DOLUMKE-401732 format. One record per atom (N, C-alpha, C): residue in one letter; z, x, y. Coordinates in steps of 0.001 Angstrom, whole numbers, padded with zeros to 6 digits, always signed. Example, Ala and Ser with C-alpha at 12.3 -4.5 7.8 and 13.67 -1.06 7.14 Angstrom:
<pts>
A+007800+013190-005690;A+007800+012300-004500;A+007800+013200-003300;S+007080+012850-002250;S+007140+013670-001060;S+007870+012900+000030;
</pts>
This chain:
<pts>
X-026014+057455+038899;X-026236+056413+037058;X-027113+058349+036617;X-025989+058644+035873;X-027170+059692+034857;X-027992+059075+034697;X-029190+060577+034251;X-030642+060097+033721;X-030160+060023+032266;X-030641+059515+031325;X-030421+059561+029909;X-031663+060226+029706;X-031157+061424+028330;X-032174+062212+028216;X-032928+061539+026744;X-034306+061551+026669;X-034667+061157+024996;X-034903+062576+023927;X-034471+062171+022530;X-034307+062811+022032;X-035914+063092+021532;X-036779+064103+021244;X-038174+063989+021335;X-038184+063825+019521;X-037184+064952+019189;X-037035+064887+017293;X-037547+063137+016980;X-036008+062747+017200;X-036250+061180+017058;X-036827+060468+017243;X-037704+060789+018059;X-039134+059911+018394;X-040305+060198+017625;X-039706+061696+017497;X-041570+062065+016158;X-040845+061805+015275;X-039841+061656+014410;X-039581+061038+013251;X-040147+059592+012509;X-039653+059138+013937;X-040003+057756+013664;X-041906+057258+013982;X-042565+058315+014717;X-043609+057929+014535;X-044385+058541+013075;X-043981+059449+012392;X-044003+060504+011923;X-043850+059124+010136;X-043041+057996+009916;X-042212+057291+009089;X-043227+056074+009665;X-043504+055835+010596;X-044078+054463+010982;X-045852+054626+010317;X-046390+056167+010569;X-048030+056771+010057;X-048032+056809+008472;X-046437+057273+008013;X-046349+057580+006634;X-045951+056018+006039;X-046148+054921+006779;X-046051+053194+006063;X-047212+052889+006345;X-047988+053070+007054;X-049192+052554+007340;X-050357+052935+007064;X-050190+054891+005730;X-050319+055080+004830;X-050456+054505+004053;X-049501+054530+003412;X-049335+053872+002407;X-050059+052173+002065;X-049261+051336+003281;X-050308+050511+003513;X-051821+050635+002929;X-052202+051234+003877;X-053499+051346+003410;X-054228+052077+002095;X-053121+052488+001340;X-053649+052824-000198;X-053103+051918-000892;X-052040+051047-000678;X-052172+049385-000822;X-053345+048882-000925;X-053983+049021-000198;X-054839+048046+000076;X-056234+047889-000430;X-056306+049541-000352;X-057888+050193-001336;X-057548+049907-002761;X-055932+050351-003140;X-055826+050223-004602;X-056650+048187-004629;X-056144+047324-003651;X-056182+046127-004630;X-058007+045653-004456;X-058422+046622-003242;X-059790+046284-003709;X-060324+046594-004763;X-060033+047722-005212;X-060545+048196-006424;X-060064+047343-007551;X-059104+046603-007564;X-058909+046340-008879;X-059410+044446-008581;X-059795+044201-007934;X-060076+042827-007189;X-062134+042602-007081;X-062117+044460-007075;X-063891+043813-006874;X-064973+043957-008705;X-064284+044511-009234;X-064894+043898-010867;X-064850+042139-010824;X-063685+041292-010511;X-063744+039667-010537;X-064821+038934-009188;X-064621+040239-008414;X-065762+039493-007179;X-067045+039856-007404;X-067023+040028-008569;X-068744+040694-009156;X-069232+039589-010162;X-067705+039827-010816;X-068686+038606-011645;X-068050+036890-011040;X-067392+036518-010457;X-067625+035363-009390;X-068573+035746-008598;X-069456+036927-008066;X-070926+036587-007274;X-072115+035686-007907;X-071469+036482-009503;X-073268+035687-010427;X-072732+034508-010877;X-071750+033603-010651;X-071213+032364-010973;X-072084+031672-010049;X-072437+030403-010617;X-073183+028958-009444;X-072291+028736-009076;X-072583+028051-007962;X-071479+027190-006986;X-070925+026476-007330;X-071560+025291-008651;X-071690+024285-009392;X-072320+024774-010373;X-071649+023824-011410;X-072280+023752-012733;X-072842+022324-013333;X-074880+022824-012893;X-075698+022244-013220;X-075847+021343-013581;X-075648+022055-015416;X-075479+021423-016008;X-074441+020021-016876;X-073128+020808-016363;X-072246+019646-016212;X-073173+018027-014895;X-073145+018491-013882;X-073522+017305-012484;X-074836+016795-012970;X-075741+016885-014260;X-076664+016599-014569;X-076351+015602-016090;X-075175+016026-016894;X-074173+015105-017520;X-073593+014079-017043;X-073363+014260-015983;X-072151+012768-015112;X-073395+012214-014968;X-074342+012702-014076;X-075500+011735-013647;X-076298+010686-014388;X-076384+011158-015228;X-076854+010752-016631;X-075781+009678-017386;X-074779+009741-017510;X-073715+008960-017819;X-073399+008147-017000;X-073597+008420-015545;X-073314+007290-014383;X-074652+006233-015304;X-076264+006754-014905;X-077072+005646-014860;X-076865+005032-016117;X-076529+005247-017641;X-076497+005456-018547;X-075607+004116-018667;X-073962+003745-017744;X-073375+003192-017736;X-072301+003227-018572;X-072517+004492-018906;X-071391+005177-020101;X-069658+005866-019238;X-070149+005981-017721;X-069175+005935-016991;X-068582+005227-015990;X-067464+004479-016019;X-067771+003455-014974;X-067470+004054-013664;X-067960+003011-012243;X-067720+003793-011184;X-067130+002631-010492;X-066507+002904-009830;X-066028+001763-008381;X-066410+002558-007312;X-067369+001641-006786;X-067478+002308-005157;X-066207+002009-004322;X-065548+000880-004410;X-064716+000515-003527;X-063403+001599-003782;X-063263+001753-004999;X-061796+002937-005001;X-062638+004178-004500;X-063651+004787-004971;X-063896+006121-004134;X-064087+006338-002591;X-064289+004575-001894;X-064062+004638-000149;X-062887+004609-000373;X-062162+004466-001138;X-060761+004154-000405;X-060024+005482-000323;X-060425+006190-001759;X-059655+007969-001977;X-060389+008467-000866;X-061302+008240-000331;X-062148+009255+000850;X-061375+009265+002132;X-061546+007622+002312;X-060591+006967+003200;X-059500+007884+003814;X-058832+007664+002397;X-057298+008549+002172;X-057400+010197+002634;X-058174+010532+001930;X-058704+011911+001942;X-057846+012403+003167;X-059373+011807+004606;X-059794+012387+006050;X-058893+011475+006814;X-057608+010440+006186;X-056897+010478+007184;X-056819+008945+007673;X-057244+008141+006963;X-057666+006944+007900;X-056768+005884+007570;X-056396+004642+008330;X-055483+004099+008028;X-055836+002637+007596;X-055181+002250+006654;X-055244+001132+006067;X-055094-000071+006561;
</pts>
């Protein structure tokens, strides 16, 4: 069986192409980070929840202005977590 010769130039070309693709991907990732950074900074400053809205809903519940059905809520929780009826 004759020995096959490898083509060093072809291998070098493939390696260069792969390296170029990785470089382009890295540049794209850096650009994406730079574009997203301002939005991330704004989001970091926001509270995890709207405390004023929670207080308003709590007051509405206490005053009876917001109907509350504990049974319906329990059913929704069970359905969400996959409980079978």
